[in-house]
C-alpha positions as CSV (number, residue, x, y, z in Angstrom):
1,V,32.5,102.2,28.4
2,V,35.5,104.4,29.1
3,G,35.3,106.0,32.7
4,A,32.7,103.5,33.8
5,S,32.5,103.3,37.7
6,D,33.1,99.9,39.4
7,E,29.6,99.6,40.1
8,E,28.7,100.0,36.5
9,I,31.3,97.4,35.4
10,A,30.0,94.8,37.7
11,A,26.5,95.4,36.4
12,A,27.6,95.0,33.0
13,I,29.5,91.7,34.0
14,T,26.3,90.4,35.5
15,A,24.1,91.3,32.6
16,A,26.3,89.5,30.2
17,A,26.9,86.7,32.3
18,A,23.2,86.0,32.7
19,A,22.6,86.7,29.0
20,L,25.3,84.0,28.1
21,A,23.6,81.6,30.6
22,H,20.3,81.6,29.1
23,P,19.1,78.4,27.5
24,L,18.2,80.6,24.4
25,L,22.0,81.2,23.8
26,D,22.9,77.6,24.3
27,R,20.3,76.8,21.5
28,A,22.1,79.6,19.4
29,R,25.5,78.1,20.2
30,K,24.2,74.7,18.6
31,A,22.7,76.5,15.5
32,K,24.5,75.8,12.0
33,E,23.6,79.4,11.1
34,V,24.1,82.4,13.3
35,R,23.9,86.0,12.5
36,R,25.2,88.8,15.1
37,E,24.7,92.3,14.9
38,S,23.2,92.2,11.3
39,P,21.5,95.2,9.6
40,V,17.7,94.7,8.5
41,A,15.6,97.0,6.4
42,M,12.0,96.4,5.2
43,R,9.3,98.5,3.8
44,T,5.9,98.4,5.7
45,A,2.5,98.2,4.2
46,E,2.4,101.9,4.1
47,R,5.7,102.0,2.0
48,E,7.6,103.5,4.9
49,M,11.4,102.1,5.2
50,V,12.1,100.7,8.7
51,E,15.7,100.1,9.4
52,G,17.7,98.4,12.6
53,V,20.3,96.2,13.6
54,L,19.3,92.8,15.1
55,D,21.4,91.5,17.9
56,L,21.3,88.0,17.1
57,A,19.4,85.5,14.8
58,F,20.0,81.8,14.4
59,L,18.5,79.1,12.3
60,E,16.6,76.2,14.2
61,K,15.4,73.6,11.9
62,D,13.8,75.5,9.5
63,T,12.9,78.6,11.5
64,W,14.8,81.8,12.2
65,V,14.9,82.7,15.9
66,V,15.5,86.5,15.9
67,V,16.7,87.7,19.4
68,D,16.8,91.4,20.6
69,F,18.4,92.0,23.8
70,K,17.3,94.8,26.4
71,T,19.2,95.9,29.4
72,D,16.8,98.6,30.6
73,V,16.4,98.8,34.4
74,E,12.9,99.3,33.8
75,I,11.8,97.5,30.7
76,A,7.9,97.2,31.6
77,G,7.0,100.9,30.4
78,R,8.7,100.1,26.9
79,R,7.6,96.6,26.5
80,A,5.2,97.2,23.7
81,E,7.7,99.1,21.9
82,Y,10.6,96.6,22.0
83,E,8.3,93.6,21.2
84,A,7.1,95.5,17.9
85,Q,11.0,96.1,17.0
86,V,12.0,92.5,17.5
87,A,8.7,91.6,15.7
88,M,9.6,93.8,12.5
89,Y,13.2,92.3,12.7
90,A,11.6,88.9,12.4
91,R,9.4,89.9,9.6
92,A,12.3,91.4,7.8
93,V,14.4,88.2,8.1
94,A,11.3,86.0,7.0
95,A,11.1,88.3,3.9
96,A,14.8,88.2,3.2
97,T,15.2,84.2,3.5
98,G,12.0,83.0,2.8
99,K,11.8,80.9,6.0
100,S,9.6,81.4,8.9
101,A,11.0,83.6,11.9
102,T,9.9,84.0,15.4
103,A,10.9,87.0,17.6
104,V,12.2,86.7,20.9
105,L,12.8,89.6,23.3
106,L,15.4,88.7,26.1
107,S,15.7,91.1,29.0
108,V,18.7,90.8,31.1
């Protein structure tokens, strides 16, 4: 971010390094199919349109692993909301691809 303080820059570097070192991302690096920052959309059972941008999805064997990264300092108060969000992304990926999908919330 333009104008970030030295402390903010250091925190961003630490968060990015932690995410890149996570075993889940090692699995993603080995996947043959990987999607990053991909738009998703689906209609709910109530016919409501839900849209978003998934952070990462990769195909492992015959299952998509859909990952949403969160860097909130305090995630606990919003965990249910974030889990619902990444679950919706996984449902959208499964519907679009015809393959199973699992949702992963990765907090760094």
